[in-house]
ROMIKE-249056 format. One record per residue: residue number from 1; chain; residue in three letters; x, y, z of N, C-alpha, C in turn. Coordinates in steps of 0.05 Angstrom, whole numbers, plus 5000, padded with zeros to 4 digits. Last residue first. Layout:
N
[NUM,"A","ALA",[X,Y,Z],[X,Y,Z],[X,Y,Z]]
...
This chain:
334
[334,"A","GLY",[4848,4658,5331],[4817,4635,5333],[4802,4641,5307]]
[333,"A","HIS",[4894,4678,5338],[4891,4657,5320],[4863,4642,5319]]
[332,"A","ALA",[4890,4711,5378],[4900,4725,5359],[4891,4699,5331]]
[331,"A","VAL",[4850,4688,5412],[4839,4709,5405],[4854,4711,5377]]
[330,"A","GLY",[4884,4643,5429],[4854,4639,5423],[4846,4662,5409]]
[329,"A","GLU",[4931,4663,5447],[4936,4648,5423],[4903,4640,5412]]
[328,"A","TRP",[4908,4691,5495],[4926,4703,5473],[4925,4686,5447]]
[327,"A","LEU",[4892,4643,5519],[4872,4665,5511],[4882,4679,5491]]
[326,"A","ARG",[4941,4622,5536],[4920,4609,5520],[4896,4629,5507]]
[325,"A","ALA",[4964,4666,5570],[4972,4657,5542],[4954,4641,5526]]
[324,"A","VAL",[4917,4659,5610],[4920,4683,5588],[4936,4683,5567]]
[323,"A","ASP",[4930,4609,5630],[4908,4616,5620],[4908,4639,5605]]
[322,"A","ARG",[4982,4622,5651],[4979,4594,5626],[4951,4602,5613]]
[321,"A","ARG",[4979,4663,5689],[4996,4668,5664],[4985,4650,5638]]
[320,"A","PHE",[4945,4636,5718],[4929,4658,5710],[4947,4667,5683]]
[319,"A","LYS",[4983,4596,5743],[4947,4586,5734],[4945,4607,5710]]
[318,"A","ARG",[5016,4631,5765],[5022,4610,5745],[4999,4605,5731]]
[317,"A","ALA",[5036,4679,5792],[5009,4674,5785],[5008,4651,5758]]
[316,"A","PRO",[5082,4685,5803],[5070,4669,5823],[5044,4659,5815]]
[315,"A","ALA",[5102,4719,5760],[5110,4691,5767],[5092,4680,5780]]
[314,"A","SER",[5052,4771,5743],[5078,4759,5753],[5083,4728,5763]]
[313,"A","HIS",[5009,4784,5729],[5021,4772,5709],[5044,4763,5714]]
[312,"A","PRO",[4990,4826,5761],[4972,4801,5762],[4991,4780,5746]]
[311,"A","PRO",[5043,4861,5791],[5020,4857,5764],[5010,4830,5774]]
[310,"A","GLN",[5035,4874,5860],[5052,4866,5842],[5028,4869,5813]]
[309,"A","GLY",[5021,4891,5908],[5032,4920,5898],[5044,4906,5872]]
[308,"A","LEU",[5011,4862,5954],[5038,4867,5946],[5048,4889,5928]]
[307,"A","ASP",[4954,4850,5932],[4956,4866,5966],[4989,4872,5963]]
[306,"A","ALA",[4957,4831,5886],[4948,4854,5888],[4953,4862,5912]]
[305,"A","LEU",[4977,4781,5897],[4995,4799,5884],[4991,4821,5885]]
[304,"A","ARG",[4934,4764,5926],[4968,4763,5944],[4978,4785,5932]]
[303,"A","PRO",[4899,4753,5882],[4894,4768,5905],[4922,4782,5921]]
[302,"A","LEU",[4934,4717,5851],[4925,4735,5841],[4914,4757,5867]]
[301,"A","ALA",[4933,4662,5874],[4955,4684,5876],[4951,4709,5867]]
[300,"A","PRO",[4891,4632,5866],[4897,4650,5889],[4921,4660,5889]]
[299,"A","ASP",[4849,4643,5809],[4878,4632,5813],[4888,4650,5841]]
[298,"A","GLN",[4804,4612,5764],[4816,4629,5798],[4839,4620,5801]]
[297,"A","ARG",[4813,4610,5706],[4808,4602,5719],[4812,4625,5750]]
[296,"A","LEU",[4791,4633,5636],[4807,4640,5662],[4794,4627,5686]]
[295,"A","HIS",[4793,4613,5572],[4777,4603,5599],[4800,4619,5621]]
[294,"A","GLY",[4773,4642,5506],[4786,4633,5526],[4777,4628,5548]]
[293,"A","GLY",[4737,4654,5465],[4765,4655,5464],[4782,4647,5480]]
[292,"A","LEU",[4681,4622,5439],[4703,4622,5456],[4733,4624,5456]]
[291,"A","ARG",[4640,4656,5399],[4658,4646,5404],[4677,4646,5429]]
[290,"A","ALA",[4564,4656,5422],[4584,4668,5411],[4615,4647,5410]]
[289,"A","GLY",[4511,4646,5439],[4522,4648,5416],[4547,4658,5401]]
[288,"A","LEU",[4506,4649,5487],[4507,4667,5475],[4508,4669,5447]]
[287,"A","SER",[4511,4582,5489],[4484,4594,5506],[4483,4626,5495]]
[286,"A","ASP",[4564,4581,5475],[4539,4573,5463],[4510,4583,5477]]
[285,"A","ALA",[4597,4601,5527],[4589,4607,5493],[4572,4601,5478]]
[284,"A","VAL",[4574,4569,5561],[4570,4589,5571],[4573,4606,5536]]
[283,"A","VAL",[4586,4522,5543],[4563,4516,5555],[4555,4549,5554]]
[282,"A","GLN",[4648,4523,5552],[4632,4521,5521],[4606,4529,5526]]
[281,"A","PRO",[4647,4530,5610],[4659,4549,5590],[4646,4545,5567]]
[280,"A","SER",[4604,4496,5645],[4625,4498,5626],[4633,4527,5608]]
[279,"A","LEU",[4585,4530,5710],[4580,4520,5680],[4612,4518,5669]]
[278,"A","GLY",[4605,4545,5753],[4619,4522,5748],[4606,4514,5722]]
[277,"A","ARG",[4618,4594,5797],[4620,4595,5773],[4632,4573,5758]]
[276,"A","GLY",[4622,4590,5858],[4598,4596,5845],[4598,4600,5818]]
[275,"A","PRO",[4697,4599,5846],[4670,4589,5871],[4650,4602,5856]]
[274,"A","GLY",[4702,4595,5777],[4711,4600,5804],[4683,4589,5824]]
[273,"A","SER",[4719,4624,5710],[4709,4603,5727],[4717,4605,5756]]
[272,"A","ARG",[4702,4671,5658],[4709,4671,5687],[4699,4647,5698]]
[271,"A","VAL",[4713,4672,5588],[4696,4654,5611],[4706,4653,5639]]
[270,"A","VAL",[4712,4710,5544],[4729,4697,5564],[4711,4695,5583]]
[269,"A","LEU",[4687,4708,5479],[4678,4708,5506],[4706,4704,5515]]
[268,"A","ALA",[4689,4745,5415],[4697,4722,5429],[4687,4730,5456]]
[267,"A","THR",[4667,4786,5395],[4679,4775,5375],[4690,4745,5382]]
[266,"A","PRO",[4599,4810,5417],[4623,4802,5426],[4640,4783,5399]]
[265,"A","ILE",[4554,4851,5381],[4559,4827,5385],[4592,4821,5394]]
[264,"A","ARG",[4522,4913,5409],[4543,4896,5396],[4545,4872,5397]]
[263,"A","GLY",[4479,4944,5432],[4472,4929,5398],[4503,4915,5386]]
[262,"A","SER",[4477,4954,5480],[4496,4956,5469],[4495,4963,5437]]
[261,"A","GLU",[4435,4920,5500],[4433,4949,5503],[4455,4964,5488]]
[260,"A","ALA",[4452,4874,5479],[4423,4883,5467],[4420,4916,5475]]
[259,"A","ALA",[4496,4862,5504],[4493,4852,5480],[4467,4871,5467]]
[258,"A","LEU",[4477,4862,5562],[4496,4888,5551],[4494,4885,5526]]
[257,"A","VAL",[4437,4814,5570],[4432,4849,5565],[4448,4870,5558]]
[256,"A","ARG",[4475,4778,5557],[4460,4779,5536],[4444,4808,5542]]
[255,"A","ALA",[4510,4788,5611],[4513,4786,5584],[4500,4791,5559]]
[254,"A","SER",[4466,4776,5647],[4485,4797,5647],[4495,4809,5617]]
[253,"A","ALA",[4470,4725,5635],[4444,4736,5636],[4446,4773,5628]]
[252,"A","VAL",[4519,4709,5659],[4498,4697,5631],[4481,4715,5617]]
[251,"A","SER",[4514,4717,5706],[4530,4734,5690],[4525,4726,5656]]
[250,"A","ARG",[4466,4680,5723],[4471,4711,5724],[4483,4724,5708]]
[249,"A","VAL",[4491,4630,5721],[4468,4640,5703],[4474,4666,5705]]
[248,"A","ASP",[4563,4621,5706],[4539,4623,5719],[4514,4640,5707]]
[247,"A","ALA",[4623,4642,5696],[4602,4612,5684],[4591,4610,5700]]
[246,"A","GLY",[4622,4708,5674],[4624,4689,5686],[4611,4668,5679]]
[245,"A","VAL",[4661,4737,5616],[4633,4727,5623],[4639,4710,5652]]
[244,"A","VAL",[4682,4791,5575],[4693,4776,5603],[4659,4772,5614]]
[243,"A","PHE",[4682,4803,5513],[4659,4804,5537],[4672,4779,5552]]
[242,"A","LEU",[4717,4828,5460],[4718,4808,5484],[4702,4812,5508]]
[241,"A","LEU",[4720,4851,5398],[4711,4856,5421],[4701,4836,5439]]
[240,"A","GLU",[4774,4868,5360],[4764,4846,5374],[4751,4856,5397]]
[239,"A","ASP",[4781,4926,5341],[4774,4908,5319],[4762,4871,5334]]
[238,"A","ALA",[4739,4973,5367],[4757,4958,5369],[4760,4931,5345]]
[237,"A","GLU",[4703,5023,5401],[4712,5012,5379],[4737,4996,5376]]
[236,"A","VAL",[4651,5019,5453],[4688,5022,5450],[4690,5004,5418]]
[235,"A","THR",[4608,4997,5477],[4605,5015,5451],[4637,5019,5437]]
[234,"A","ALA",[4615,4970,5525],[4610,4948,5500],[4616,4968,5479]]
[233,"A","ASP",[4633,4980,5582],[4625,4998,5564],[4627,4985,5532]]
[232,"A","SER",[4648,4971,5624],[4621,4960,5623],[4615,4969,5600]]
[231,"A","GLY",[4719,4969,5616],[4700,4971,5636],[4677,4952,5631]]
[230,"A","ALA",[4754,4969,5577],[4729,4982,5570],[4709,4984,5592]]
[229,"A","ASP",[4822,4972,5561],[4797,4963,5587],[4779,4986,5589]]
[228,"A","ILE",[4844,4945,5510],[4835,4970,5520],[4814,4960,5538]]
[227,"A","VAL",[4915,4941,5472],[4888,4929,5486],[4871,4956,5513]]
[226,"A","ILE",[4940,4947,5412],[4930,4959,5435],[4899,4946,5446]]
[225,"A","VAL",[4991,4925,5385],[4966,4915,5390],[4966,4935,5417]]
[224,"A","ASP",[5040,4950,5347],[5027,4925,5343],[5003,4924,5355]]
[223,"A","MET",[5037,5021,5344],[5038,5002,5364],[5034,4978,5341]]
[222,"A","ALA",[5041,5077,5317],[5066,5066,5330],[5068,5033,5337]]
[221,"A","ARG",[4987,5082,5296],[5011,5088,5277],[5034,5071,5288]]
[220,"A","GLY",[4957,5078,5348],[4954,5055,5327],[4973,5066,5310]]
[219,"A","LEU",[4978,5123,5377],[4984,5092,5383],[4975,5077,5363]]
[218,"A","ALA",[4947,5164,5350],[4976,5161,5347],[4991,5129,5360]]
[217,"A","GLY",[4896,5143,5356],[4903,5147,5330],[4935,5147,5333]]
[216,"A","LEU",[4892,5153,5412],[4890,5130,5400],[4903,5124,5373]]
[215,"A","VAL",[4899,5210,5414],[4916,5193,5429],[4916,5163,5420]]
[214,"A","SER",[4850,5230,5378],[4882,5234,5380],[4902,5210,5390]]
[213,"A","LYS",[4805,5204,5403],[4808,5199,5376],[4834,5207,5378]]
[212,"A","ARG",[4808,5227,5454],[4807,5195,5457],[4820,5195,5426]]
[211,"A","ALA",[4807,5277,5448],[4833,5268,5460],[4831,5241,5455]]
[210,"A","ALA",[4747,5284,5430],[4770,5288,5404],[4802,5282,5425]]
[209,"A","PRO",[4715,5260,5460],[4725,5237,5445],[4744,5256,5425]]
[208,"A","GLY",[4749,5263,5525],[4731,5269,5516],[4740,5255,5481]]
[207,"A","PRO",[4762,5215,5580],[4775,5233,5562],[4756,5238,5548]]
[206,"A","LEU",[4731,5205,5642],[4741,5189,5617],[4749,5213,5599]]
[205,"A","GLY",[4750,5213,5714],[4732,5220,5684],[4746,5208,5660]]
[204,"A","PRO",[4788,5251,5758],[4768,5222,5751],[4763,5234,5731]]
[203,"A","GLN",[4845,5271,5772],[4821,5286,5762],[4811,5261,5746]]
[202,"A","GLU",[4868,5234,5813],[4870,5264,5814],[4842,5277,5799]]
[201,"A","ARG",[4864,5185,5787],[4850,5189,5808],[4843,5221,5816]]
[200,"A","SER",[4862,5181,5718],[4880,5193,5743],[4859,5197,5761]]
[199,"A","LEU",[4874,5116,5677],[4857,5145,5687],[4868,5157,5709]]
[198,"A","ALA",[4933,5104,5646],[4913,5095,5665],[4900,5125,5666]]
[197,"A","LEU",[4970,5063,5600],[4956,5092,5600],[4933,5093,5615]]
[196,"A","LEU",[5025,5037,5594],[5006,5038,5601],[4991,5064,5608]]
[195,"A","GLY",[5065,4993,5551],[5061,5012,5551],[5029,5016,5571]]
[194,"A","MET",[5110,4936,5563],[5086,4950,5545],[5077,4975,5560]]
[193,"A","GLY",[5147,4917,5587],[5153,4918,5552],[5127,4932,5556]]
[192,"A","ASP",[5133,4926,5646],[5135,4897,5631],[5139,4898,5603]]
[191,"A","VAL",[5113,4985,5637],[5107,4964,5656],[5117,4934,5638]]
[190,"A","GLN",[5117,5057,5639],[5122,5026,5624],[5121,5003,5641]]
[189,"A","VAL",[5069,5101,5622],[5082,5081,5653],[5094,5060,5635]]
[188,"A","LEU",[5091,5140,5565],[5069,5126,5584],[5086,5107,5603]]
[187,"A","SER",[5129,5153,5527],[5122,5178,5546],[5095,5154,5569]]
[186,"A","ASP",[5131,5123,5481],[5148,5123,5502],[5150,5139,5527]]
[185,"A","HIS",[5071,5133,5462],[5081,5107,5469],[5103,5111,5492]]
[184,"A","VAL",[5066,5176,5419],[5060,5185,5453],[5069,5158,5475]]
[183,"A","ASP",[5076,5212,5371],[5078,5183,5390],[5080,5191,5415]]
[182,"A","GLY",[5037,5272,5360],[5058,5249,5345],[5049,5220,5365]]
[181,"A","PHE",[4990,5313,5334],[4999,5296,5362],[5015,5270,5345]]
[180,"A","GLU",[4932,5356,5323],[4968,5353,5312],[4975,5342,5337]]
[179,"A","GLY",[4880,5337,5343],[4892,5331,5319],[4923,5330,5315]]
[178,"A","ARG",[4889,5346,5415],[4875,5345,5397],[4893,5332,5366]]
[177,"A","THR",[4891,5345,5489],[4900,5330,5461],[4874,5336,5436]]
[176,"A","ASP",[4871,5349,5540],[4871,5374,5516],[4884,5366,5488]]
[175,"A","LEU",[4887,5309,5569],[4854,5315,5564],[4849,5336,5535]]
[174,"A","LEU",[4929,5285,5580],[4923,5282,5549],[4895,5301,5543]]
[173,"A","ASP",[4942,5272,5635],[4960,5294,5619],[4952,5308,5593]]
[172,"A","SER",[4900,5241,5648],[4892,5274,5654],[4919,5290,5639]]
[171,"A","TRP",[4919,5191,5631],[4899,5214,5615],[4901,5240,5621]]
[170,"A","ARG",[4996,5200,5645],[4961,5190,5645],[4942,5206,5632]]
[169,"A","VAL",[5058,5189,5630],[5033,5203,5622],[5009,5187,5631]]
[168,"A","GLY",[5107,5176,5686],[5092,5167,5658],[5070,5186,5658]]
[167,"A","GLU",[5144,5143,5741],[5138,5168,5721],[5123,5156,5700]]
[166,"A","THR",[5105,5104,5789],[5122,5106,5764],[5118,5124,5745]]
[165,"A","ALA",[5070,5101,5827],[5089,5119,5832],[5110,5117,5808]]
[164,"A","GLU",[5034,5055,5812],[5023,5090,5812],[5040,5112,5818]]
[163,"A","ALA",[5043,5008,5793],[5060,5033,5789],[5055,5058,5789]]
[162,"A","GLY",[5017,4961,5810],[5034,4968,5828],[5048,4989,5817]]
[161,"A","VAL",[4978,4946,5770],[5007,4934,5767],[5023,4945,5786]]
[160,"A","LEU",[4928,4973,5795],[4929,4950,5788],[4957,4937,5784]]
[159,"A","LEU",[4950,5026,5787],[4944,5011,5819],[4949,4980,5814]]
[158,"A","ASP",[4946,5037,5733],[4974,5036,5743],[4974,5021,5771]]
[157,"A","LEU",[4895,5042,5725],[4900,5013,5712],[4936,5011,5734]]
[156,"A","GLY",[4846,5072,5759],[4870,5076,5748],[4881,5046,5745]]
[155,"A","ALA",[4790,5065,5765],[4807,5080,5783],[4838,5075,5778]]
[154,"A","GLY",[4741,5084,5723],[4759,5079,5730],[4777,5081,5748]]
[153,"A","ARG",[4689,5109,5704],[4693,5106,5733],[4719,5081,5740]]
[152,"A","PRO",[4693,5067,5648],[4682,5090,5665],[4681,5080,5696]]
[151,"A","ALA",[4750,5052,5622],[4730,5047,5634],[4717,5067,5654]]
[150,"A","LEU",[4799,5056,5592],[4776,5074,5582],[4749,5066,5597]]
[149,"A","GLU",[4865,5050,5590],[4841,5050,5607],[4821,5069,5601]]
[148,"A","VAL",[4907,5010,5546],[4897,5037,5555],[4864,5031,5565]]
[147,"A","VAL",[4973,4986,5536],[4941,4983,5551],[4927,5005,5553]]
[146,"A","SER",[5005,4974,5478],[4998,4996,5501],[4969,4977,5511]]
[145,"A","THR",[5063,4939,5448],[5034,4936,5460],[5032,4965,5483]]
[144,"A","GLN",[5099,4908,5398],[5092,4929,5416],[5065,4938,5421]]
[143,"A","LYS",[5114,4833,5413],[5090,4854,5402],[5095,4885,5409]]
[142,"A","GLY",[5135,4797,5433],[5154,4814,5416],[5133,4837,5407]]
[141,"A","ARG",[5110,4765,5470],[5118,4757,5446],[5127,4775,5422]]
[140,"A","GLN",[5104,4795,5512],[5126,4776,5515],[5133,4763,5489]]
[139,"A","ALA",[5063,4830,5494],[5089,4845,5495],[5108,4815,5502]]
[138,"A","ALA",[5018,4798,5496],[5032,4806,5473],[5057,4822,5472]]
[137,"A","ALA",[5018,4785,5552],[5031,4768,5539],[5034,4774,5508]]
[136,"A","ALA",[5009,4840,5571],[5029,4825,5577],[5041,4806,5560]]
[135,"A","GLY",[4949,4845,5547],[4979,4860,5543],[5003,4852,5552]]
[134,"A","LEU",[4925,4798,5575],[4933,4807,5553],[4951,4822,5535]]
[133,"A","GLY",[4939,4832,5630],[4943,4803,5626],[4951,4794,5592]]
[132,"A","VAL",[4901,4877,5625],[4935,4869,5626],[4945,4849,5622]]
[131,"A","ALA",[4853,4849,5617],[4861,4863,5599],[4889,4874,5594]]
[130,"A","CYS",[4847,4818,5660],[4848,4803,5635],[4857,4825,5615]]
[129,"A","THR",[4839,4858,5698],[4864,4846,5701],[4866,4826,5680]]
[128,"A","SER",[4797,4884,5678],[4825,4901,5682],[4840,4882,5679]]
[127,"A","ALA",[4758,4841,5691],[4765,4858,5659],[4786,4869,5655]]
[126,"A","GLY",[4739,4819,5731],[4769,4817,5731],[4771,4822,5699]]
[125,"A","LEU",[4685,4815,5755],[4696,4793,5735],[4728,4792,5728]]
[124,"A","GLY",[4663,4851,5778],[4676,4828,5797],[4688,4808,5780]]
[123,"A","GLY",[4602,4866,5740],[4619,4877,5758],[4634,4849,5777]]
[122,"A","SER",[4592,4833,5674],[4581,4842,5699],[4602,4853,5717]]
[121,"A","ALA",[4619,4832,5629],[4597,4828,5629],[4580,4837,5651]]
[120,"A","GLY",[4676,4879,5618],[4659,4865,5643],[4633,4859,5634]]
[119,"A","VAL",[4715,4872,5554],[4691,4889,5569],[4678,4872,5594]]
[118,"A","VAL",[4770,4896,5516],[4759,4874,5535],[4743,4887,5556]]
[117,"A","ALA",[4790,4910,5454],[4768,4916,5474],[4759,4892,5498]]
[116,"A","ILE",[4842,4908,5409],[4827,4889,5426],[4808,4909,5453]]
[115,"A","THR",[4870,4923,5352],[4857,4937,5381],[4840,4921,5388]]
[114,"A","TRP",[4929,4934,5318],[4903,4909,5322],[4897,4919,5354]]
[113,"A","ALA",[4949,4988,5292],[4953,4963,5308],[4922,4946,5312]]
[112,"A","GLN",[4948,4994,5224],[4944,5004,5247],[4949,4973,5263]]
[111,"A","ALA",[4986,5025,5167],[4978,5001,5185],[4974,5009,5209]]
[110,"A","ASP",[4943,5078,5147],[4966,5072,5157],[4964,5040,5162]]
[109,"A","SER",[4892,5099,5137],[4900,5086,5118],[4926,5071,5131]]
[108,"A","ALA",[4864,5126,5180],[4845,5113,5160],[4866,5090,5141]]
[107,"A","THR",[4904,5157,5191],[4897,5137,5212],[4881,5120,5192]]
[106,"A","MET",[4909,5187,5148],[4938,5168,5154],[4924,5145,5179]]
[105,"A","ALA",[4870,5223,5150],[4884,5209,5131],[4895,5180,5138]]
[104,"A","ALA",[4874,5242,5204],[4846,5228,5196],[4856,5209,5173]]
[103,"A","SER",[4925,5278,5198],[4915,5256,5228],[4898,5233,5211]]
[102,"A","LEU",[4906,5313,5161],[4932,5295,5152],[4931,5267,5173]]
[101,"A","VAL",[4867,5338,5179],[4862,5327,5154],[4883,5300,5148]]
[100,"A","ASP",[4887,5359,5221],[4869,5342,5228],[4863,5321,5199]]
[99,"A","ALA",[4931,5391,5202],[4940,5380,5217],[4915,5350,5225]]
[98,"A","LEU",[4895,5435,5175],[4914,5409,5162],[4919,5389,5173]]
[97,"A","ARG",[4865,5456,5217],[4854,5443,5204],[4870,5429,5186]]
[96,"A","SER",[4911,5483,5239],[4900,5460,5255],[4888,5446,5238]]
[95,"A","SER",[4932,5519,5208],[4947,5498,5203],[4926,5472,5219]]
[94,"A","ALA",[4899,5566,5177],[4891,5538,5181],[4899,5512,5183]]
[93,"A","ASP",[4944,5603,5178],[4915,5607,5191],[4901,5583,5197]]
[92,"A","PRO",[4982,5604,5150],[4989,5583,5169],[4958,5593,5185]]
[91,"A","LEU",[4944,5562,5096],[4963,5569,5116],[4977,5597,5118]]
[90,"A","GLN",[4890,5551,5075],[4902,5570,5071],[4918,5567,5100]]
[89,"A","VAL",[4855,5492,5044],[4868,5496,5065],[4889,5517,5066]]
[88,"A","VAL",[4800,5477,5001],[4818,5490,5014],[4830,5492,5033]]
[87,"A","SER",[4760,5421,4967],[4768,5445,4991],[4797,5456,4995]]
[86,"A","TYR",[4768,5426,4890],[4774,5410,4918],[4769,5436,4940]]
[85,"A","GLY",[4761,5437,4834],[4733,5431,4854],[4746,5421,4876]]
[84,"A","LEU",[4791,5461,4799],[4793,5429,4805],[4773,5423,4821]]
[83,"A","GLU",[4775,5513,4784],[4786,5494,4770],[4790,5466,4773]]
[82,"A","ALA",[4765,5532,4840],[4745,5534,4821],[4747,5521,4791]]
[81,"A","SER",[4810,5521,4863],[4792,5506,4876],[4768,5511,4860]]
[80,"A","ALA",[4847,5559,4836],[4852,5532,4839],[4822,5515,4842]]
[79,"A","ALA",[4825,5611,4862],[4828,5595,4833],[4834,5571,4824]]
[78,"A","ALA",[4835,5598,4907],[4803,5600,4905],[4807,5600,4875]]
[77,"A","LEU",[4885,5600,4917],[4880,5578,4928],[4843,5576,4910]]
[76,"A","ALA",[4891,5653,4897],[4910,5626,4880],[4901,5605,4885]]
[75,"A","ALA",[4873,5690,4938],[4869,5686,4911],[4877,5662,4897]]
[74,"A","ALA",[4905,5669,4985],[4882,5665,4982],[4862,5662,4960]]
[73,"A","ASP",[4977,5635,4983],[4955,5657,4983],[4923,5656,4972]]
[72,"A","ARG",[4988,5584,5011],[4989,5611,5026],[4973,5634,5015]]
[71,"A","GLY",[4953,5521,5008],[4977,5546,4997],[4975,5568,5017]]
[70,"A","VAL",[4923,5462,4979],[4934,5478,5000],[4957,5500,4999]]
[69,"A","LEU",[4873,5426,4968],[4884,5452,4957],[4902,5461,4981]]
[68,"A","VAL",[4864,5360,4975],[4859,5383,4986],[4881,5402,4974]]
[67,"A","THR",[4830,5293,4970],[4846,5320,4956],[4836,5340,4966]]
[66,"A","ALA",[4801,5249,4971],[4818,5250,4989],[4840,5273,4975]]
[65,"A","PRO",[4774,5233,4922],[4761,5248,4945],[4781,5264,4965]]
[64,"A","GLN",[4798,5256,4857],[4805,5237,4878],[4794,5253,4903]]
[63,"A","HIS",[4798,5266,4787],[4778,5273,4810],[4787,5251,4827]]
[62,"A","GLY",[4844,5263,4744],[4825,5253,4749],[4815,5263,4786]]
[61,"A","LEU",[4889,5290,4719],[4894,5259,4740],[4867,5249,4747]]
[60,"A","TRP",[4896,5342,4708],[4889,5318,4687],[4894,5290,4694]]
[59,"A","ALA",[4899,5374,4749],[4877,5381,4733],[4863,5351,4719]]
[58,"A","ALA",[4948,5366,4767],[4936,5351,4780],[4907,5348,4764]]
[57,"A","ARG",[4971,5411,4733],[4981,5388,4731],[4961,5358,4741]]
[56,"A","SER",[4946,5454,4751],[4948,5449,4723],[4952,5421,4715]]
[55,"A","ALA",[4971,5457,4803],[4934,5448,4801],[4926,5443,4769]]
[54,"A","MET",[5012,5475,4824],[5017,5445,4810],[4988,5439,4804]]
[53,"A","ASP",[5005,5529,4848],[5026,5525,4829],[5029,5492,4814]]
[52,"A","PRO",[4970,5514,4891],[4958,5522,4867],[4982,5523,4843]]
[51,"A","ALA",[4985,5443,4913],[4989,5474,4913],[4986,5482,4893]]
[50,"A","VAL",[4954,5383,4939],[4963,5401,4920],[4965,5430,4924]]
[49,"A","LEU",[4957,5334,4972],[4961,5351,4984],[4969,5373,4954]]
[48,"A","ARG",[4929,5267,4981],[4934,5281,4956],[4935,5322,4966]]
[47,"A","LEU",[4926,5206,5015],[4915,5239,5013],[4933,5255,4993]]
[46,"A","PRO",[4935,5163,5002],[4918,5165,5017],[4899,5183,5021]]
[45,"A","ALA",[4957,5142,4930],[4967,5159,4957],[4934,5162,4977]]
[44,"A","GLN",[4944,5124,4882],[4954,5108,4905],[4955,5121,4933]]
[43,"A","SER",[4932,5158,4849],[4912,5146,4851],[4915,5132,4874]]
[42,"A","TRP",[4986,5189,4837],[4967,5199,4842],[4943,5181,4856]]
[41,"A","SER",[5031,5166,4817],[5022,5159,4852],[5004,5172,4854]]
[40,"A","ALA",[5035,5169,4765],[5036,5144,4775],[5031,5140,4800]]
[39,"A","ALA",[5034,5229,4762],[5012,5209,4746],[5013,5187,4759]]
[38,"A","LEU",[5080,5241,4785],[5058,5249,4793],[5030,5230,4783]]
[37,"A","GLU",[5116,5219,4746],[5117,5212,4778],[5089,5221,4789]]
[36,"A","ASP",[5108,5254,4707],[5101,5227,4701],[5103,5210,4734]]
[35,"A","SER",[5119,5308,4729],[5092,5302,4719],[5084,5270,4714]]
[34,"A","ASP",[5153,5315,4787],[5155,5307,4761],[5130,5301,4758]]
[33,"A","GLN",[5138,5330,4845],[5145,5350,4825],[5137,5342,4789]]
[32,"A","VAL",[5124,5308,4903],[5126,5300,4874],[5125,5323,4863]]
[31,"A","LEU",[5139,5284,4967],[5146,5317,4956],[5144,5299,4923]]
[30,"A","ARG",[5103,5251,5014],[5124,5247,4996],[5127,5270,4975]]
[29,"A","THR",[5108,5243,5088],[5098,5254,5061],[5116,5248,5039]]
[28,"A","HIS",[5086,5207,5141],[5102,5209,5123],[5087,5220,5098]]
[27,"A","VAL",[5072,5239,5209],[5054,5227,5181],[5082,5234,5159]]
[26,"A","GLY",[5079,5256,5258],[5092,5228,5250],[5080,5217,5231]]
[25,"A","LEU",[5075,5307,5270],[5049,5289,5268],[5055,5261,5273]]
[24,"A","ALA",[5109,5329,5253],[5104,5329,5285],[5083,5314,5286]]
[23,"A","LEU",[5119,5319,5199],[5134,5308,5221],[5125,5307,5250]]
[22,"A","ALA",[5076,5358,5182],[5065,5325,5180],[5091,5311,5200]]
[21,"A","LEU",[5094,5406,5195],[5073,5398,5210],[5064,5365,5208]]
[20,"A","ALA",[5140,5403,5161],[5147,5403,5188],[5117,5400,5207]]
[19,"A","GLU",[5113,5399,5108],[5129,5379,5124],[5136,5383,5150]]
[18,"A","VAL",[5084,5446,5108],[5075,5423,5106],[5094,5402,5114]]
[17,"A","ALA",[5130,5492,5106],[5107,5486,5129],[5091,5459,5126]]
[16,"A","GLU",[5159,5466,5058],[5180,5468,5088],[5158,5466,5106]]
[15,"A","ILE",[5119,5479,5021],[5136,5452,5029],[5143,5451,5056]]
[14,"A","LEU",[5124,5533,5037],[5096,5519,5030],[5113,5495,5045]]
[13,"A","GLU",[5174,5547,5011],[5166,5560,5040],[5137,5542,5048]]
[12,"A","PRO",[5175,5533,4959],[5194,5526,4974],[5185,5530,5008]]
[11,"A","ASP",[5127,5516,4919],[5137,5540,4937],[5152,5528,4951]]
[10,"A","ARG",[5117,5467,4893],[5137,5484,4878],[5150,5506,4902]]
[9,"A","ALA",[5077,5408,4905],[5082,5435,4903],[5106,5445,4897]]
[8,"A","THR",[5044,5350,4926],[5057,5369,4896],[5055,5398,4900]]
[7,"A","LEU",[5051,5303,4959],[5053,5333,4968],[5060,5344,4941]]
[6,"A","LEU",[5009,5243,4990],[5024,5256,4968],[5025,5288,4973]]
[5,"A","VAL",[5033,5212,5052],[5018,5233,5034],[5036,5239,5013]]
[4,"A","GLN",[5050,5141,5039],[5050,5176,5052],[5031,5188,5031]]
[3,"A","SER",[5033,5085,5030],[5021,5099,5059],[5035,5123,5063]]
[2,"A","PHE",[5013,5049,4988],[5021,5069,4985],[5009,5089,5012]]
[1,"A","MET",[5021,4977,5003],[5000,4995,5000],[5019,5024,5003]]
């Protein structure tokens, strides 16, 4: 796939301004000035940025939806827009709009991270523990991985892994983030090879749509895997939607209600067994009409690790580690 934004322009100052903005966003651009090269690249680019001084050459190449005229002179842009019928971005005043255009185009076309949303069908099932375990399993297999907390009323995933005192950005540091945003992964709390983006206890509440889109877009361009701890929110967009369901009748009923209210069908189930949860995992999956992704058994080491401020995937939790490894394989190759 042609994954670079195509920029066709001759004005050195315009070229410098566009390339600097793209660099800040982590977006790759390709400057094309030769007519034959422009014709060969035109239809393949995820986004075309055309300066007025190249409008006559672009006019012969066929209309493409993801094309924007960009320049510094209002009159020249207006003339080019009348000739080609494309929308206009005038710099420097509309730099923020160009940033949004670049981010949106590359979010849609870049090789994206595989996104897994983990949703608890009811409370007390350990959806957050499952999300962290999946992230650790992915990281252990060499995947660039981030675990992102988007659970309503989430108390901070950093607490779950004993990293509340570890330096790194939390959602509260990113609430004002908009389209113009580069790589954030290295700034996150780092735990066992994965980045962790936790909610803040000092500023509780979920990030707004703009911040969420910007940050997830940046992570999507940089990561192989993003695991989202979605809490009870089944409306989170993801490639894989996992419902964590207890192996008991009430939890199965809750999962049915959650699916009906959200209008979302899980791509796979994670069945939790333990005291009072004795149904067969496959029976649970069959009753909900969903694929069984994995089975997490009761592991007595998990409460002890939580009391000690240790991550749930630490060595003493052997049963959990085995189960979450199988879950990763079931989800990744199921």
